[in-house]
C-alpha positions in Angstrom: 93.8 28.6 159.2 94.3 29.8 162.7 91.5 29.2 165.1 93.2 29.4 168.4 93.2 33.0 169.7 96.4 32.4 171.8 98.3 31.9 168.5 97.1 35.2 167.1 99.4 38.2 166.9 96.5 40.5 167.3 95.5 38.9 170.5 99.1 39.3 171.8 99.2 42.9 170.7 96.0 43.9 172.6 97.5 42.7 175.9 100.2 45.3 176.1 100.0 49.1 176.1 103.2 49.1 174.1 101.7 47.2 171.2 98.0 48.0 171.3 98.6 50.7 168.6 99.3 47.9 166.1 95.9 46.2 166.6 94.2 48.2 163.7 97.0 47.4 161.3 97.0 43.7 162.3 93.2 43.6 161.9 93.4 45.1 158.4 96.1 42.6 157.4 94.2 39.8 159.1 91.1 40.5 156.9 93.3 40.6 153.8 94.8 37.2 154.7 91.6 35.7 156.2 93.1 35.2 159.7 90.7 33.1 161.8 88.5 32.2 159.0 85.3 33.6 157.6 83.7 36.5 159.5 86.2 36.8 162.3 87.2 40.3 161.1 90.9 39.6 160.8 91.2 37.9 164.1 89.2 40.5 166.1 86.4 38.0 166.9 88.6 34.9 167.6 87.4 32.9 170.6 85.3 33.8 173.6 87.7 36.5 174.9 87.9 38.3 171.6 90.1 41.3 170.9 87.2 43.8 170.9 86.2 42.8 174.5 89.9 43.0 175.6 90.2 46.5 174.1 87.1 47.5 176.1 88.3 46.2 179.4 92.1 46.6 179.2 91.9 50.4 179.2 90.2 50.3 182.6 93.3 49.0 184.2 95.1 52.3 184.3 94.0 55.9 183.4 97.2 56.4 181.5 96.5 53.3 179.3 92.9 54.2 178.6 93.6 56.7 175.7 95.8 54.1 174.0 93.0 51.5 173.9 90.4 54.1 173.0 92.6 55.3 170.1 92.9 51.7 168.8 89.1 51.3 168.9 88.7 54.6 167.1 91.1 53.5 164.3 89.2 50.2 164.0 85.9 52.0 163.7 87.4 54.4 161.0 88.6 51.4 159.0 85.1 49.8 159.2 86.5 46.8 161.2 83.6 46.7 163.6 
């Protein structure tokens, strides 16, 4: 079982505007394979700097990146990952 957020693919994906689009897919697969253990929502809630917080703040870095992060959050919401 993975408990270190730095080892998580979903954590790595959220840190780049080129890969943030894969966060909802990784979360879905993470739930399926119990990534991070019970009730971490497929790795979304791993560690203190969890992926949901990063999605919220990372889009503020640049106006061009903001829609990418917002879209990832919308897809997570549609898939009931929150």
